[in-house]
DSSP file (Angstrom, degrees, kcal/mol; ACC not computed):
  #  RESIDUE AA STRUCTURE BP1 BP2  ACC     N-H-->O    O-->H-N    N-H-->O    O-->H-N    TCO  KAPPA ALPHA  PHI   PSI    X-CA   Y-CA   Z-CA
    1    1 A M              0   0    0      0, 0.0     2,-0.4     0, 0.0     0, 0.0   0.000 360.0 360.0 360.0 134.0  -45.4   50.5    1.1
    2    2 A M        -     0   0    0      1,-0.1     2,-0.1     2,-0.0     0, 0.0  -0.677 360.0-125.4 -86.9 132.4  -42.7   49.5   -1.3
    3    3 A G     >  -     0   0    0     -2,-0.4     4,-2.0     1,-0.1     5,-0.2  -0.354  14.9-120.1 -76.1 156.2  -40.0   52.1   -2.0
    4    4 A Q  H  > S+     0   0    0      1,-0.2     4,-2.5     2,-0.2     5,-0.2   0.863 113.3  55.4 -63.4 -36.5  -39.1   53.2   -5.5
    5    5 A L  H  > S+     0   0    0      2,-0.2     4,-2.5     1,-0.2    -1,-0.2   0.895 106.9  50.5 -65.0 -38.9  -35.5   52.0   -5.1
    6    6 A T  H  > S+     0   0    0      2,-0.2     4,-2.1     1,-0.2    -1,-0.2   0.914 111.0  48.9 -62.7 -43.6  -36.7   48.5   -4.1
    7    7 A M  H  X S+     0   0    0     -4,-2.0     4,-2.1     1,-0.2    -2,-0.2   0.905 112.3  48.3 -63.8 -41.3  -38.9   48.4   -7.2
    8    8 A L  H  X S+     0   0    0     -4,-2.5     4,-2.8     2,-0.2     5,-0.2   0.895 109.5  52.3 -66.7 -40.3  -36.0   49.6   -9.4
    9    9 A R  H  X S+     0   0    0     -4,-2.5     4,-2.6     1,-0.2     5,-0.2   0.916 110.0  49.0 -61.2 -42.5  -33.6   47.0   -8.0
   10   10 A A  H  X S+     0   0    0     -4,-2.1     4,-2.4     2,-0.2     5,-0.2   0.923 112.3  48.6 -62.5 -44.2  -36.1   44.2   -8.7
   11   11 A F  H  X S+     0   0    0     -4,-2.1     4,-2.7     2,-0.2     5,-0.2   0.940 113.2  45.9 -61.7 -48.6  -36.5   45.4  -12.2
   12   12 A V  H  X S+     0   0    0     -4,-2.8     4,-2.9     1,-0.2     5,-0.2   0.911 113.0  50.2 -63.5 -42.5  -32.8   45.7  -12.9
   13   13 A A  H  X S+     0   0    0     -4,-2.6     4,-2.1    -5,-0.2     6,-0.3   0.923 113.7  45.1 -62.2 -44.3  -32.1   42.3  -11.4
   14   14 A A  H  X>S+     0   0    0     -4,-2.4     4,-1.4    -5,-0.2     5,-0.9   0.901 115.5  47.0 -67.0 -40.7  -34.8   40.6  -13.4
   15   15 A A  H  <5S+     0   0    0     -4,-2.7    -2,-0.2    -5,-0.2    -1,-0.2   0.924 113.8  47.4 -67.6 -43.9  -33.8   42.3  -16.6
   16   16 A D  H  <5S+     0   0    0     -4,-2.9    -2,-0.2    -5,-0.2    -1,-0.2   0.891 122.3  34.7 -63.3 -39.9  -30.1   41.5  -16.1
   17   17 A R  H  <5S-     0   0    0     -4,-2.1    -1,-0.2    -5,-0.2    -2,-0.2   0.562  96.2-137.2 -94.0  -9.5  -30.7   37.9  -15.3
   18   18 A R  T  <5S+     0   0    0     -4,-1.4     2,-0.3    -5,-0.2    -3,-0.2   0.835  76.0  88.6  54.8  34.9  -33.7   37.4  -17.6
   19   19 A S     >< -     0   0    0     -5,-0.9     4,-1.7    -6,-0.3    -2,-0.2  -0.917  65.3-153.3-162.6 130.0  -35.4   35.5  -14.8
   20   20 A F  H  > S+     0   0    0     -2,-0.3     4,-2.5     2,-0.2     5,-0.2   0.879 103.4  53.7 -70.1 -37.8  -37.6   36.4  -11.9
   21   21 A N  H  > S+     0   0    0      2,-0.2     4,-2.2     1,-0.2    -1,-0.2   0.931 111.2  43.9 -62.4 -46.5  -36.3   33.3  -10.0
   22   22 A K  H  > S+     0   0    0      2,-0.2     4,-2.3     1,-0.2    -1,-0.2   0.869 112.7  52.9 -68.0 -36.2  -32.7   34.3  -10.5
   23   23 A A  H  X S+     0   0    0     -4,-1.7     4,-1.7     2,-0.2    -2,-0.2   0.921 109.2  49.4 -63.7 -43.1  -33.5   37.9   -9.6
   24   24 A A  H  X>S+     0   0    0     -4,-2.5     5,-2.6     1,-0.2     4,-0.9   0.919 111.1  49.4 -62.1 -44.1  -35.2   36.8   -6.4
   25   25 A A  H  <5S+     0   0    0     -4,-2.2     3,-0.4     1,-0.2    -1,-0.2   0.902 111.3  49.0 -62.7 -41.0  -32.2   34.6   -5.4
   26   26 A S  H  <5S+     0   0    0     -4,-2.3    -1,-0.2     1,-0.2    -2,-0.2   0.803 117.0  41.1 -71.3 -27.9  -29.7   37.4   -6.0
   27   27 A L  H  <5S-     0   0    0     -4,-1.7    -1,-0.2    -5,-0.2    -2,-0.2   0.468 111.1-117.0 -97.8  -2.9  -31.7   39.9   -4.0
   28   28 A G  T  <5S+     0   0    0     -4,-0.9    -3,-0.2    -3,-0.4     2,-0.2   0.825  78.8 105.4  72.1  31.9  -32.6   37.4   -1.2
   29   29 A G  S   <S-     0   0    0     -5,-2.6     2,-0.3    -6,-0.2    -1,-0.2  -0.406  71.1 -87.4-122.1-160.8  -36.3   37.6   -1.9
   30   30 A T     >  -     0   0    0     -2,-0.2     4,-1.8     1,-0.1     5,-0.2  -0.752  30.2-115.1-111.7 161.4  -39.1   35.5   -3.4
   31   31 A T  H  > S+     0   0    0     -2,-0.3     4,-2.5     1,-0.2     5,-0.2   0.894 118.3  55.3 -59.8 -39.3  -40.2   35.3   -7.0
   32   32 A G  H  > S+     0   0    0      1,-0.2     4,-2.6     2,-0.2    -1,-0.2   0.874 105.0  51.2 -62.0 -38.4  -43.5   36.8   -5.9
   33   33 A S  H  > S+     0   0    0      2,-0.2     4,-2.3     1,-0.2    -1,-0.2   0.866 110.6  49.1 -69.0 -34.4  -41.9   39.8   -4.3
   34   34 A I  H  X S+     0   0    0     -4,-1.8     4,-2.4     2,-0.2     5,-0.2   0.935 112.4  47.9 -66.5 -46.4  -40.0   40.5   -7.6
   35   35 A C  H  X S+     0   0    0     -4,-2.5     4,-2.4     1,-0.2    -2,-0.2   0.920 113.0  48.4 -59.4 -45.6  -43.2   40.2   -9.6
   36   36 A E  H  X S+     0   0    0     -4,-2.6     4,-2.6     1,-0.2    -1,-0.2   0.913 111.1  50.2 -63.1 -43.2  -45.0   42.5   -7.2
   37   37 A A  H  X S+     0   0    0     -4,-2.3     4,-2.2     1,-0.2    -1,-0.2   0.912 113.0  45.3 -62.8 -43.2  -42.2   45.1   -7.2
   38   38 A I  H  X S+     0   0    0     -4,-2.4     4,-2.5     2,-0.2    11,-0.2   0.880 112.4  51.9 -69.8 -37.3  -42.1   45.1  -11.0
   39   39 A S  H  X S+     0   0    0     -4,-2.4     4,-2.2    -5,-0.2    -2,-0.2   0.918 111.5  46.6 -62.7 -44.1  -45.9   45.3  -11.3
   40   40 A K  H  X S+     0   0    0     -4,-2.6     4,-2.4     2,-0.2    -2,-0.2   0.871 110.7  53.0 -67.4 -36.9  -46.0   48.2   -8.9
   41   41 A L  H  X S+     0   0    0     -4,-2.2     4,-1.7     2,-0.2    -2,-0.2   0.942 110.0  48.1 -62.0 -47.0  -43.2   50.0  -10.8
   42   42 A G  H  X>S+     0   0    0     -4,-2.5     5,-2.6     1,-0.2     4,-0.9   0.896 111.6  50.0 -60.5 -41.1  -45.1   49.6  -14.0
   43   43 A A  H  <5S+     0   0    0     -4,-2.2     3,-0.3     1,-0.2    -1,-0.2   0.893 109.3  51.0 -65.3 -39.7  -48.3   50.9  -12.4
   44   44 A S  H  <5S+     0   0    0     -4,-2.4    -1,-0.2     1,-0.2    -2,-0.2   0.804 117.9  39.3 -69.2 -27.0  -46.4   53.9  -11.0
   45   45 A L  H  <5S-     0   0    0     -4,-1.7    -1,-0.2     2,-0.2    -2,-0.2   0.507 105.5-128.1 -95.0  -7.0  -45.0   54.7  -14.4
   46   46 A D  T  <5S+     0   0    0     -4,-0.9     2,-0.3    -3,-0.3    -3,-0.2   0.928  75.3 102.6  54.9  48.0  -48.3   53.8  -16.2
   47   47 A A  S   <S-     0   0    0     -5,-2.6     2,-0.6    -6,-0.1    -1,-0.2  -0.973  81.0-104.6-152.1 160.4  -46.2   51.5  -18.5
   48   48 A C        -     0   0    0     -2,-0.3     3,-0.1     1,-0.2    -9,-0.1  -0.837  31.1-173.7 -90.2 120.0  -45.4   47.8  -19.0
   49   49 A C        +     0   0    0     -2,-0.6     2,-0.4     1,-0.3    -1,-0.2   0.877  68.6  22.3 -84.2 -40.4  -41.8   47.3  -17.6
   50   50 A I        -     0   0    0    -12,-0.1     2,-0.6     2,-0.0    -1,-0.3  -0.992  65.9-148.9-134.7 128.4  -41.3   43.7  -18.7
   51   51 A E        -     0   0    0     -2,-0.4     2,-0.3    -3,-0.1    -3,-0.0  -0.855  22.2-139.8 -94.9 121.2  -43.0   41.7  -21.4
   52   52 A R        -     0   0    0     -2,-0.6     2,-0.3     1,-0.0    -2,-0.0  -0.594  21.3-170.5 -83.9 141.8  -43.2   38.1  -20.6
   53   53 A R        -     0   0    0     -2,-0.3    -1,-0.0     0, 0.0     0, 0.0  -0.871  35.2 -91.9-127.3 160.6  -42.6   35.5  -23.3
   54   54 A D    >   -     0   0    0     -2,-0.3     3,-1.9     1,-0.1     0, 0.0  -0.617  34.4-141.9 -69.1 121.8  -42.9   31.8  -23.7
   55   55 A P  T 3  S+     0   0    0      0, 0.0    -1,-0.1     0, 0.0    -3,-0.0   0.671  95.9  66.7 -64.7 -15.4  -39.5   30.4  -22.7
   56   56 A S  T 3         0   0    0      1,-0.2    -2,-0.1     0, 0.0     0, 0.0   0.519 360.0 360.0 -82.4  -2.9  -39.7   27.7  -25.4
   57   57 A R    <         0   0    0     -3,-1.9    -1,-0.2     0, 0.0    -3,-0.0   0.450 360.0 360.0 -89.7 360.0  -39.5   30.4  -28.1
């Protein structure tokens, strides 16, 4: 089970860096683990935490 602090750290890292890849590198994890943590955070809050956009926009 993933802790709330872990989920929050992943969210803050991704939001600060505007990148799941960069967040993963800074936290020593994988892009998949960042995505999973943010997804679980959103589910626990019953909200969308990060809206993904097309990077070419």
